[in-house]
BAFI-3210 file (N, C-alpha, C; in Angstrom, 3 decimals, decimal comma, padded with zeros to 6 digits):
// residues 300
n [1|2|3|4|5|6|7|8|9|10|11|12|13|14|15|16|17|18|19|20|21|22|23|24|25|26|27|28|29|30|31|32|33|34|35|36|37|38|39|40|41|42|43|44|45|46|47|48|49|50|51|52|53|54|55|56|57|58|59|60|61|62|63|64|65|66|67|68|69|70|71|72|73|74|75|76|77|78|79|80|81|82|83|84|85|86|87|88|89|90|91|92|93|94|95|96|97|98|99|100|101|102|103|104|105|106|107|108|109|110|111|112|113|114|115|116|117|118|119|120|121|122|123|124|125|126|127|128|129|130|131|132|133|134|135|136|137|138|139|140|141|142|143|144|145|146|147|148|149|150|151|152|153|154|155|156|157|158|159|160|161|162|163|164|165|166|167|168|169|170|171|172|173|174|175|176|177|178|179|180|181|182|183|184|185|186|187|188|189|190|191|192|193|194|195|196|197|198|199|200|201|202|203|204|205|206|207|208|209|210|211|212|213|214|215|216|217|218|219|220|221|222|223|224|225|226|227|228|229|230|231|232|233|234|235|236|237|238|239|240|241|242|243|244|245|246|247|248|249|250|251|252|253|254|255|256|257|258|259|260|261|262|263|264|265|266|267|268|269|270|271|272|273|274|275|276|277|278|279|280|281|282|283|284|285|286|287|288|289|290|291|292|293|294|295|296|297|298|299|300]
n.u [008,630|009,433|007,600|009,256|009,035|009,894|012,351|014,067|016,100|017,378|019,973|020,679|020,562|022,632|024,805|024,796|025,334|027,853|029,323|029,041|029,011|031,054|031,791|029,649|029,364|029,456|027,216|024,073|021,370|017,954|014,600|011,932|008,547|005,794|005,555|005,171|005,796|008,384|010,513|011,779|014,701|016,231|019,381|021,762|021,367|020,733|020,275|018,626|017,839|016,420|014,624|013,525|010,227|008,211|007,201|007,385|008,979|011,906|012,136|010,775|012,512|014,754|013,706|013,332|015,992|016,971|015,506|014,938|017,291|017,334|014,983|014,896|016,512|014,905|012,694|010,758|010,542|012,025|013,041|013,529|016,831|018,994|021,861|023,620|023,816|022,728|023,897|022,550|023,024|024,331|023,262|021,046|018,736|018,032|018,335|018,989|018,612|020,374|019,171|018,704|017,393|014,240|013,357|010,728|007,264|005,223|002,109|-000,076|000,304|000,253|-000,667|-001,921|-001,699|-001,395|-003,032|-003,306|-000,648|000,287|-001,279|-000,295|002,341|002,149|001,025|003,100|005,051|003,858|003,492|006,153|006,887|005,102|005,898|006,436|007,061|009,948|010,408|011,380|010,438|008,950|005,838|002,922|000,754|-001,329|-002,195|-002,373|-003,779|-006,956|-009,823|-011,878|-010,639|-010,327|-012,545|-013,204|-011,553|-012,533|-015,151|-014,607|-013,484|-015,613|-017,766|-016,690|-016,260|-017,752|-019,621|-023,028|-024,710|-023,615|-023,254|-024,558|-023,614|-020,872|-020,879|-021,866|-019,779|-017,760|-018,904|-019,084|-016,375|-015,599|-017,027|-015,774|-013,775|-010,756|-007,264|-005,640|-003,089|000,518|001,893|002,773|005,226|004,223|003,723|002,005|001,126|000,202|-000,636|-001,615|000,438|002,630|003,647|005,453|005,294|006,123|006,298|003,595|002,989|003,465|006,482|008,027|008,167|007,722|008,469|008,485|007,917|005,854|006,196|005,618|004,777|001,971|-001,472|-001,953|-004,016|-003,981|-002,221|-003,308|-005,523|-004,681|-005,445|-007,706|-007,185|-004,889|-004,668|-006,096|-009,566|-011,229|-008,993|-008,660|-009,675|-007,808|-005,460|-005,861|-006,034|-003,436|-001,987|-002,833|-002,941|-004,981|-007,755|-011,395|-012,185|-009,962|-010,006|-012,406|-011,746|-009,742|-011,180|-012,723|-010,669|-009,686|-011,758|-011,492|-008,926|-009,460|-011,326|-009,699|-007,819|-009,539|-010,267|-007,814|-007,442|-009,576|-008,772|-006,468|-007,515|-008,700|-006,586|-005,475|-003,195|-001,055|-002,713|-003,482|-004,055|-004,170|-004,893|-007,590|-009,204|-008,027|-008,652|-011,475|-011,874|-010,768|-012,554|-014,904|-014,164|-013,988|-016,651|-017,906|-017,404|-019,119|-020,390|-019,581]
n.v [036,528|039,303|040,481|040,004|041,723|044,345|044,173|042,355|042,656|042,794|043,714|043,003|040,196|039,778|040,668|038,801|036,439|037,064|037,270|034,758|032,698|033,047|031,929|032,090|034,747|036,298|035,777|036,698|038,297|038,096|038,850|036,492|036,339|035,715|033,092|031,947|031,059|031,692|034,129|034,256|034,236|034,342|032,975|033,410|031,213|028,632|028,318|029,112|031,415|031,058|032,859|033,085|034,127|033,792|032,687|029,910|029,181|028,768|026,228|024,640|024,844|023,531|020,959|020,346|020,416|018,256|016,005|016,056|015,404|012,670|011,668|012,576|011,077|008,920|010,027|010,865|013,404|016,686|018,195|020,733|020,979|021,151|023,245|025,035|026,311|029,163|030,912|032,342|035,849|039,132|040,642|039,217|037,458|034,728|031,263|030,467|029,305|028,028|026,711|024,279|025,403|024,778|024,430|025,957|027,089|028,210|026,575|028,134|030,372|029,533|026,859|023,524|021,744|019,262|016,955|014,131|013,282|014,765|013,631|010,971|011,548|012,813|010,702|008,808|010,192|010,403|007,716|006,993|008,638|007,945|005,922|003,762|005,685|006,381|005,751|008,042|010,082|013,309|014,315|015,878|018,232|019,619|018,499|015,490|013,533|011,786|013,108|013,774|014,936|017,560|019,138|021,585|023,383|023,000|023,987|026,649|027,599|026,950|028,544|030,990|031,258|029,482|029,016|029,864|028,488|025,974|024,940|022,825|020,607|020,759|020,309|017,692|016,246|016,625|015,522|012,866|012,215|012,442|010,349|008,184|005,181|005,095|005,550|002,545|001,561|001,719|004,887|007,004|008,771|012,051|014,865|016,931|019,526|019,974|022,045|024,474|026,478|025,148|023,352|023,042|023,883|022,890|022,906|022,293|020,356|018,680|019,571|019,669|019,591|021,600|023,309|021,726|022,096|021,179|018,480|015,215|012,276|010,336|010,081|009,068|010,228|012,971|013,943|012,835|014,306|016,121|015,209|016,559|019,191|019,999|018,740|018,999|019,207|016,097|014,478|013,047|010,270|008,867|009,452|008,089|005,468|005,098|005,513|003,391|002,424|003,424|002,839|002,702|004,054|005,688|007,362|008,696|010,099|011,688|013,287|014,849|016,248|017,591|019,405|021,002|022,108|023,511|025,435|026,792|027,926|029,621|031,360|032,572|033,813|035,672|037,200|038,293|039,923|041,794|042,979|041,977|040,747|038,122|037,345|036,013|036,940|035,493|032,964|032,596|032,128|029,639|028,042|028,013|026,749|024,244|023,400|023,152|021,014|018,937|018,774|017,880|015,214|012,395|011,632|008,619]
n.w [028,909|026,938|024,083|021,082|018,950|018,616|019,844|018,604|015,912|012,516|012,709|015,333|015,122|013,292|014,847|016,957|015,573|014,546|016,924|018,205|016,320|014,177|011,768|010,105|009,592|007,311|005,863|004,453|006,220|006,674|007,449|007,954|007,152|009,448|011,926|015,264|018,074|017,681|016,110|012,825|010,847|007,722|006,979|004,910|002,112|002,900|005,594|008,739|011,332|014,434|016,699|019,986|020,880|022,694|025,987|026,155|024,072|024,197|025,440|023,592|021,408|022,468|022,620|019,874|018,997|020,396|019,442|016,640|015,085|015,628|014,512|011,836|009,895|009,021|007,876|005,033|003,948|003,805|006,878|009,429|010,735|013,560|013,544|014,813|018,187|019,917|022,672|025,741|026,341|027,103|025,096|024,184|026,045|025,924|024,860|021,432|018,038|015,183|012,286|009,634|006,510|005,132|001,911|-000,018|-000,200|002,425|003,064|003,817|002,340|-000,198|-002,460|-003,008|-005,913|-006,953|-005,898|-005,463|-005,432|-003,233|-001,208|-001,134|-000,475|002,051|003,507|003,404|004,814|007,393|008,041|008,393|010,519|012,586|014,653|017,480|020,300|022,336|025,897|027,069|025,531|024,909|026,425|025,624|027,228|026,192|023,863|021,856|023,243|023,836|022,111|023,935|026,092|025,436|025,318|026,436|025,048|022,444|022,806|023,299|020,850|019,137|020,148|019,532|016,716|015,093|012,189|011,896|010,121|009,771|012,237|013,594|012,172|012,720|015,469|015,498|014,289|016,159|018,517|017,709|017,496|020,179|021,244|020,110|020,331|022,297|021,360|020,986|020,796|021,461|022,591|019,924|017,939|017,290|015,223|015,973|015,365|012,761|010,258|007,707|007,866|008,724|006,922|003,849|000,372|-002,925|-006,444|-006,609|-004,673|-001,479|000,129|002,350|005,992|008,794|011,930|014,610|017,274|018,920|019,009|020,188|022,178|021,458|020,385|017,092|015,646|015,957|014,036|011,742|011,253|009,405|006,962|006,173|006,968|005,661|003,096|-000,237|-001,382|-001,636|-001,383|000,945|001,148|-000,495|000,879|003,394|002,481|001,536|003,885|005,535|008,229|009,811|011,706|011,922|014,300|014,770|012,566|013,044|015,400|014,335|012,527|014,268|015,572|013,385|012,964|015,276|014,799|012,449|013,312|015,108|013,317|011,932|013,999|014,608|012,182|012,199|014,403|013,352|011,327|012,922|014,040|016,378|018,949|017,903|015,861|012,608|009,550|007,101|007,833|008,266|005,817|005,007|007,160|007,103|004,650|005,235|007,209|005,722|004,099|005,988|006,831|004,589|004,582|005,461|008,742|010,324]
ca.u [009,511|008,826|007,450|010,509|008,740|010,772|013,653|014,915|016,274|018,414|021,290|020,950|020,860|023,989|025,779|024,860|026,038|029,277|029,954|029,002|029,259|031,631|031,923|028,496|029,195|029,348|025,948|023,034|020,306|016,701|013,491|010,907|007,232|005,097|006,132|004,268|006,635|009,704|010,728|012,755|015,508|017,059|020,814|022,203|020,328|020,500|020,103|017,688|018,018|015,133|014,737|012,310|009,395|007,219|007,762|007,645|009,799|013,224|011,993|010,419|013,728|015,584|013,094|013,643|017,425|017,207|014,849|014,890|018,358|017,018|013,868|015,028|017,047|013,913|011,555|010,927|010,471|012,960|012,629|014,642|017,801|019,862|023,237|024,345|023,003|023,186|023,760|022,103|024,098|023,831|022,516|019,770|018,807|017,571|018,975|018,427|019,196|020,556|018,607|018,655|016,204|013,488|012,874|009,322|006,386|004,226|000,837|-001,029|000,539|000,403|-001,743|-001,543|-002,401|-001,222|-003,641|-002,984|000,766|000,400|-001,867|000,664|003,541|001,828|000,824|004,398|005,721|003,288|003,816|007,520|006,947|004,245|006,397|006,372|008,018|010,648|009,870|011,822|009,864|008,088|004,382|002,271|-000,464|-002,388|-002,499|-001,862|-004,682|-008,277|-010,544|-012,713|-009,866|-010,176|-013,862|-013,209|-010,969|-013,487|-016,266|-014,112|-013,406|-016,959|-018,517|-016,076|-016,250|-018,499|-020,678|-024,337|-025,324|-023,037|-022,948|-025,001|-022,702|-019,636|-021,132|-022,014|-018,457|-017,046|-019,513|-018,704|-014,986|-015,550|-017,587|-014,978|-012,817|-009,431|-006,143|-005,309|-001,696|001,467|002,068|003,693|005,676|003,290|004,143|001,108|000,657|000,176|-001,615|-001,004|001,640|003,719|004,147|005,835|004,869|006,881|005,798|002,206|002,810|004,206|007,924|008,707|007,396|008,508|007,930|008,244|007,903|004,867|006,491|005,379|004,245|000,541|-002,423|-001,677|-005,136|-003,683|-001,615|-004,155|-006,443|-004,151|-006,143|-008,666|-006,648|-003,814|-004,865|-007,242|-010,822|-011,244|-007,735|-008,613|-009,747|-006,530|-004,499|-006,038|-005,700|-001,988|-001,487|-003,131|-002,981|-006,009|-009,035|-012,557|-012,162|-008,910|-010,480|-013,416|-011,038|-009,032|-012,142|-013,019|-009,505|-009,627|-012,701|-010,853|-007,851|-010,072|-011,900|-008,569|-007,311|-010,526|-010,197|-006,578|-007,680|-010,396|-007,964|-005,590|-008,288|-008,996|-005,341|-005,196|-001,903|-001,022|-003,603|-002,893|-005,168|-004,225|-005,348|-009,036|-009,700|-007,620|-009,405|-012,840|-011,810|-010,571|-013,805|-015,827|-013,750|-014,374|-018,110|-018,375|-017,170|-020,195|-020,090|-019,822]
ca.v [037,093|040,398|040,238|040,411|042,412|045,515|043,891|041,591|043,288|042,171|044,110|042,174|038,827|039,793|040,804|037,521|035,506|037,469|037,009|033,350|031,781|033,928|031,259|032,492|036,205|036,942|035,418|037,726|038,082|038,745|038,308|035,681|036,635|034,638|032,681|032,002|031,116|032,206|034,898|033,519|035,043|033,578|033,181|032,898|030,493|027,271|028,283|030,062|031,696|031,095|033,648|032,918|035,300|033,449|032,075|028,496|028,942|028,153|024,803|023,995|024,752|022,464|019,699|020,100|020,108|016,919|014,872|016,047|014,610|011,265|011,303|012,998|010,128|007,995|010,768|011,027|014,805|017,523|018,873|021,571|020,325|022,096|023,392|025,686|026,852|030,436|030,962|033,630|036,837|040,463|041,176|038,519|036,631|033,351|030,410|030,568|028,213|028,075|025,480|024,206|025,972|023,838|025,221|025,847|028,174|027,710|026,317|029,235|031,388|028,818|025,886|022,219|021,448|017,815|016,414|012,712|013,198|015,283|012,627|009,891|012,069|013,002|009,385|008,188|010,911|010,058|006,319|006,950|009,334|007,336|004,692|003,839|006,645|005,837|006,154|009,390|011,068|014,293|014,126|017,207|018,305|020,325|017,773|014,119|012,609|011,577|014,367|014,088|015,758|018,926|019,710|023,022|024,108|022,969|024,894|028,045|027,917|026,834|029,717|032,190|031,423|028,501|029,631|029,392|027,582|024,615|024,665|021,477|019,654|020,800|019,644|016,263|015,663|016,632|014,534|011,558|012,012|012,243|009,025|007,141|004,521|005,703|004,892|001,351|001,191|002,499|006,260|007,121|010,126|012,877|016,257|017,618|020,870|020,028|022,915|025,014|027,279|024,290|022,522|023,858|023,343|023,215|022,172|021,884|019,286|018,850|019,530|019,673|019,808|022,457|023,649|020,540|022,480|020,415|017,070|014,495|010,929|010,403|009,474|009,525|010,992|014,411|014,271|012,374|015,397|016,832|014,763|017,627|020,522|020,316|018,243|019,594|018,451|014,807|013,751|012,286|008,805|008,349|009,530|007,020|004,209|005,012|005,421|002,000|002,012|004,108|002,158|003,600|004,922|006,689|008,349|009,501|011,048|012,630|014,265|015,803|017,092|018,482|020,478|021,901|022,840|024,433|026,546|027,570|028,723|030,680|032,356|033,344|034,695|036,805|038,068|039,027|040,959|042,817|043,545|041,513|040,068|036,715|037,090|035,676|037,142|034,486|031,685|032,502|031,401|028,230|027,350|027,778|025,728|022,962|023,037|022,697|019,668|017,988|018,608|017,126|013,782|012,002|010,975|007,169]
ca.w [027,879|026,188|022,650|020,427|017,719|018,511|020,414|017,687|014,616|011,687|013,236|016,500|014,674|012,719|015,936|017,662|014,705|014,487|018,205|018,649|015,213|013,179|010,457|009,297|009,719|005,991|005,218|004,555|007,224|006,288|008,249|007,293|007,751|010,184|013,205|016,430|019,253|017,300|014,884|012,031|009,950|006,798|007,117|003,639|001,372|003,399|007,034|009,353|012,756|015,149|017,917|020,780|021,154|023,701|027,168|025,996|022,884|024,424|025,707|022,324|020,615|023,029|022,212|018,476|018,884|020,953|018,795|015,187|014,510|015,785|013,639|010,446|008,925|008,478|007,338|003,587|003,566|004,570|008,111|009,914|011,601|014,254|013,069|015,891|019,259|020,441|024,138|026,321|026,507|027,448|023,967|024,078|027,264|025,763|023,843|020,092|017,237|013,736|011,728|008,188|005,895|004,288|000,783|-000,378|000,254|003,372|002,430|004,058|001,337|-001,461|-002,645|-003,547|-007,166|-007,224|-004,677|-005,283|-005,036|-001,866|-000,305|-000,996|000,207|003,475|004,102|003,576|005,907|008,692|008,326|008,893|011,801|013,604|015,246|018,927|020,875|023,512|027,196|027,429|024,619|025,584|026,404|025,659|028,043|025,484|022,630|021,869|023,914|023,264|021,995|025,106|027,031|024,927|025,087|026,798|023,934|021,345|023,110|023,142|019,418|018,582|020,510|018,971|015,256|014,323|011,369|012,333|009,156|009,841|013,635|013,977|011,580|013,482|016,759|015,259|014,077|017,455|019,420|017,221|017,887|021,628|021,512|019,486|021,219|022,427|020,711|021,746|020,647|022,244|022,110|018,788|017,670|016,521|015,058|016,891|014,964|011,298|009,627|006,498|008,070|009,162|005,812|002,716|-000,916|-004,138|-007,614|-006,420|-003,731|-000,235|-000,062|003,658|007,202|009,672|013,266|015,427|018,671|019,664|018,887|021,438|022,072|021,675|019,485|015,720|015,100|015,942|012,758|010,660|010,955|008,237|005,727|005,825|007,276|004,727|001,741|-000,925|-001,405|-002,284|-001,230|002,193|000,995|-001,011|001,975|004,359|001,821|001,500|005,265|005,803|009,615|010,568|011,806|011,922|015,485|014,624|011,601|013,728|016,270|013,459|011,986|015,319|015,766|012,218|013,236|016,259|014,135|011,497|014,070|015,603|012,217|011,672|015,064|014,412|011,047|012,639|015,262|012,478|010,666|013,916|014,530|017,732|019,044|017,509|014,756|011,313|008,611|006,033|008,360|008,243|004,650|004,957|008,191|006,639|003,604|005,882|007,866|004,696|003,677|007,035|006,909|003,416|004,809|006,366|010,005|010,166]
c.u [008,748|008,685|008,665|010,279|009,640|012,174|014,597|014,930|017,304|019,803|021,642|021,315|022,267|025,041|025,936|025,607|027,530|030,009|030,090|029,297|029,837|031,813|030,759|028,358|029,000|028,030|024,915|021,974|019,077|015,530|012,518|009,573|006,664|005,818|005,181|005,101|007,999|009,571|011,871|013,422|016,295|018,526|021,463|021,043|019,913|020,238|019,064|018,042|016,638|015,336|013,461|011,572|008,311|007,917|008,155|008,633|011,167|013,140|011,615|011,648|014,639|015,046|013,447|015,125|017,724|016,711|014,851|016,074|018,111|015,981|014,162|015,547|016,010|012,717|011,767|010,754|011,504|012,285|013,796|015,546|018,694|021,276|024,121|023,333|023,606|022,917|023,234|023,287|023,470|022,991|021,123|019,749|018,404|018,446|018,237|019,151|019,403|020,139|018,803|017,352|015,545|012,889|011,398|008,539|005,384|002,846|-000,193|-000,809|000,697|-000,798|-001,142|-002,373|-002,322|-001,723|-003,289|-001,538|000,943|-000,167|-000,908|001,898|003,298|001,665|002,191|005,155|005,186|003,500|005,235|007,640|006,246|004,741|006,380|007,479|008,710|010,079|010,228|011,288|008,991|006,602|003,758|001,027|-001,621|-002,726|-001,954|-002,757|-006,013|-009,019|-011,386|-011,978|-009,860|-011,512|-013,925|-012,629|-011,899|-014,602|-015,833|-014,081|-014,769|-017,758|-017,995|-016,346|-017,086|-019,601|-022,032|-024,923|-024,811|-022,743|-023,390|-024,093|-021,378|-019,771|-021,254|-020,689|-017,690|-017,596|-019,154|-017,252|-014,847|-016,056|-016,740|-014,043|-011,461|-008,404|-005,692|-003,867|-000,798|001,516|003,114|004,142|004,602|003,876|003,304|000,528|000,687|-000,977|-000,903|000,278|002,856|004,129|004,507|005,564|005,845|006,353|004,425|001,970|003,622|005,686|008,687|007,736|008,269|007,806|007,511|008,232|006,925|005,045|006,313|004,950|002,747|-000,242|-002,157|-002,808|-004,853|-003,038|-002,503|-005,255|-005,963|-004,771|-007,134|-008,066|-005,606|-004,148|-006,092|-008,448|-010,665|-010,021|-007,726|-008,728|-008,432|-005,475|-004,647|-005,764|-004,171|-001,401|-001,699|-003,426|-004,160|-007,302|-010,169|-012,520|-011,120|-009,339|-011,540|-012,758|-010,336|-009,978|-012,481|-011,887|-009,309|-010,606|-012,100|-009,796|-008,397|-010,638|-010,783|-007,996|-008,245|-010,454|-008,943|-006,708|-008,518|-009,586|-006,993|-006,274|-008,583|-007,736|-004,978|-003,858|-002,020|-001,926|-002,869|-003,982|-005,289|-004,808|-006,860|-009,575|-009,279|-008,325|-010,806|-012,864|-011,616|-011,843|-014,822|-015,468|-014,156|-015,881|-018,660|-018,136|-018,226|-019,679|-020,460|-021,074]
c.v [038,200|040,001|040,825|041,282|043,621|045,175|043,157|042,311|042,520|042,500|043,259|040,737|038,781|039,853|039,485|036,495|035,801|037,099|035,518|032,355|032,555|033,254|031,591|034,007|036,885|036,634|036,532|037,304|038,810|038,059|037,519|035,996|035,436|034,289|032,865|032,121|031,693|033,190|034,226|034,453|034,119|033,967|032,565|032,190|029,176|027,170|029,293|030,223|031,814|031,743|033,538|034,225|035,019|032,801|030,627|028,194|028,324|026,645|024,035|023,845|023,660|021,101|019,371|019,725|018,708|015,828|014,885|015,288|013,086|010,831|011,529|011,921|009,174|008,710|011,068|012,453|015,592|018,126|019,722|020,753|021,343|022,080|024,009|026,136|028,177|030,485|032,320|034,570|038,159|041,047|040,530|037,440|035,180|032,588|030,604|029,541|028,645|026,719|025,458|024,804|024,946|024,621|024,930|027,031|027,591|027,619|027,417|030,381|030,760|027,874|024,593|021,971|019,968|017,039|014,954|012,547|013,667|014,279|011,483|010,335|012,248|011,666|008,716|008,866|010,468|008,585|006,199|007,585|008,531|005,951|004,873|004,763|006,028|006,390|007,586|010,453|012,072|013,958|015,487|017,154|018,901|019,663|016,360|013,100|012,474|012,902|014,742|014,973|017,226|019,585|021,183|023,858|024,128|023,980|026,357|028,440|027,912|028,109|030,977|032,351|030,435|029,182|029,022|028,335|026,166|024,204|023,261|020,412|019,597|020,048|018,137|015,586|015,566|015,583|013,103|011,228|011,724|010,845|007,895|006,482|005,188|004,913|003,714|000,909|001,966|003,932|006,291|008,567|010,860|014,280|017,159|018,930|021,004|020,894|023,682|025,853|026,425|023,199|023,468|023,097|023,795|022,346|021,585|020,757|019,522|018,662|019,533|019,920|020,570|022,603|022,427|020,873|021,697|018,905|016,371|013,077|010,963|009,621|009,958|010,310|012,472|014,817|013,869|013,395|016,199|016,368|015,798|019,023|020,958|019,934|018,865|018,656|017,148|013,967|012,842|010,775|008,206|008,386|008,371|005,648|004,015|004,857|004,021|001,662|002,562|003,299|003,166|004,560|006,017|007,763|009,244|010,537|012,120|013,674|015,300|016,768|018,056|019,648|021,487|022,754|023,857|025,657|027,421|028,461|029,882|031,766|033,208|034,282|035,897|037,760|038,897|040,186|042,106|043,440|043,134|040,783|038,589|036,387|036,857|035,831|036,064|033,172|031,519|031,739|029,945|027,425|027,053|026,712|024,356|022,478|022,514|021,295|018,614|017,698|017,883|015,639|013,315|011,356|009,513|006,757]
c.w [027,151|024,719|021,929|019,202|017,542|018,985|019,502|016,340|013,811|012,209|014,445|016,079|014,095|013,822|016,695|016,854|014,682|015,779|018,505|017,552|014,030|011,819|009,542|009,161|008,369|005,291|005,432|005,580|006,760|006,984|007,354|007,944|008,483|011,476|014,344|017,692|018,951|016,141|014,149|011,022|009,029|007,017|005,886|002,944|002,032|004,882|007,500|010,824|013,397|016,500|018,728|020,972|022,183|024,859|026,955|024,876|023,174|024,677|024,432|021,418|021,145|022,613|020,764|018,298|019,409|020,023|017,273|014,567|014,615|014,753|012,157|009,488|008,329|007,846|005,862|003,058|004,359|005,798|008,588|010,849|012,287|013,699|014,140|016,955|019,703|021,942|024,613|026,532|026,926|026,310|023,842|025,168|027,121|024,780|022,500|019,210|015,787|013,186|010,210|007,678|004,995|003,129|000,486|000,177|001,250|002,719|002,694|003,103|-000,048|-001,607|-003,169|-004,803|-007,529|-006,004|-004,431|-004,799|-003,609|-000,855|-000,077|-000,203|001,693|004,163|004,360|004,728|007,267|009,027|008,910|010,269|012,903|014,006|016,770|019,472|022,096|024,810|027,564|026,487|025,363|025,421|026,561|026,515|027,274|024,152|022,781|022,504|023,204|023,171|023,209|026,122|026,648|024,625|025,413|025,670|022,742|021,590|022,919|021,662|018,758|018,876|019,825|017,486|014,470|013,508|011,724|011,393|009,209|011,279|014,056|013,404|012,314|014,786|016,565|015,046|015,395|018,411|018,996|017,583|019,390|022,003|020,967|020,504|021,190|021,640|021,582|021,642|021,558|021,752|020,994|018,683|016,846|016,409|015,937|016,414|013,430|010,806|008,514|006,699|008,402|008,160|004,680|001,421|-001,989|-005,261|-007,373|-005,434|-002,464|-000,443|001,248|004,790|008,185|011,028|014,044|016,921|019,527|019,494|020,224|021,135|022,341|020,624|018,059|015,102|015,049|014,633|011,600|010,346|009,736|006,942|005,250|005,991|006,255|003,298|001,070|-000,927|-002,182|-002,062|000,013|001,977|000,474|000,094|002,931|003,762|001,810|002,892|005,836|007,269|010,416|010,556|011,881|013,099|015,351|013,635|012,236|014,661|015,441|012,890|013,055|015,582|014,588|012,396|014,222|015,592|013,142|012,199|014,644|014,525|011,921|012,743|014,923|013,213|011,433|013,495|014,410|011,777|011,625|014,514|015,919|017,765|018,667|016,323|013,445|010,235|007,562|006,507|008,299|007,043|004,614|006,013|007,747|005,539|004,202|006,564|006,852|004,219|004,708|006,974|005,675|003,539|005,822|007,632|009,862|010,981]
res [x|x|x|x|x|x|x|x|x|x|x|x|x|x|x|x|x|x|x|x|x|x|x|x|x|x|x|x|x|x|x|x|x|x|x|x|x|x|x|x|x|x|x|x|x|x|x|x|x|x|x|x|x|x|x|x|x|x|x|x|x|x|x|x|x|x|x|x|x|x|x|x|x|x|x|x|x|x|x|x|x|x|x|x|x|x|x|x|x|x|x|x|x|x|x|x|x|x|x|x|x|x|x|x|x|x|x|x|x|x|x|x|x|x|x|x|x|x|x|x|x|x|x|x|x|x|x|x|x|x|x|x|x|x|x|x|x|x|x|x|x|x|x|x|x|x|x|x|x|x|x|x|x|x|x|x|x|x|x|x|x|x|x|x|x|x|x|x|x|x|x|x|x|x|x|x|x|x|x|x|x|x|x|x|x|x|x|x|x|x|x|x|x|x|x|x|x|x|x|x|x|x|x|x|x|x|x|x|x|x|x|x|x|x|x|x|x|x|x|x|x|x|x|x|x|x|x|x|x|x|x|x|x|x|x|x|x|x|x|x|x|x|x|x|x|x|x|x|x|x|x|x|x|x|x|x|x|x|x|x|x|x|x|x|x|x|x|x|x|x|x|x|x|x|x|x|x|x|x|x|x|x|x|x|x|x|x|x|x|x|x|x|x|x|x|x|x|x|x|x]
***
């Protein structure tokens, strides 16, 4: 799929809405900054149009449309829900979706000031999400498993951006995660991509979770890494106390995965500063802050 940066315009989105979902034709259309696999456009005040911009995006949208209506009723935070589907046409060759808009400011452009409340809120959300997934749930190949499966990815991020002064500490956390026992329970639903751009904040605390394109069945440690990647300094112990279900091995795996996610954010930040495709300048500082939080927690 060609990058939609020039191909998708507000005028095109308006035309597609007018042609396929005319009941929304009078709503205003305005682009939302950010996005990785999709470009997003606000549609009025309560909806959003998600337009695929990567090869994998249409399949990720289908997954969200299939499973979010199943999961959302038991989740204690707002999540995007499908409202309409756009069909491929001569104007745009891929499926696209109209979703509900989750109010709030993405954390990569905001901050959490109510750390205890955010820790409790995130723990409650993940307790509700992390239930045994059905046999037909999607299984991701690039996340959801034991950290030992992702050593190549860790090495890539480590070699690219690991600060020399803390490199030994980073390696120690990762090695400890790789050595930790594997998840012994059934695969549970995991968001899979919890980082500051995929949660929204209002009134100083978490107000919603977005971008479920990597939703899959797997190890809950992938989401528990958010204790350091999303929550402010000092909030991780309260989070794990509230979550209640994480044993020592799961926390060790989560710390290692938090290191990987932090390094990834730092790399995307550097790429953004250099003007490289896919780079996100705002992600560098949040990635380094997350890494510092991880390293301040001693290895067991």
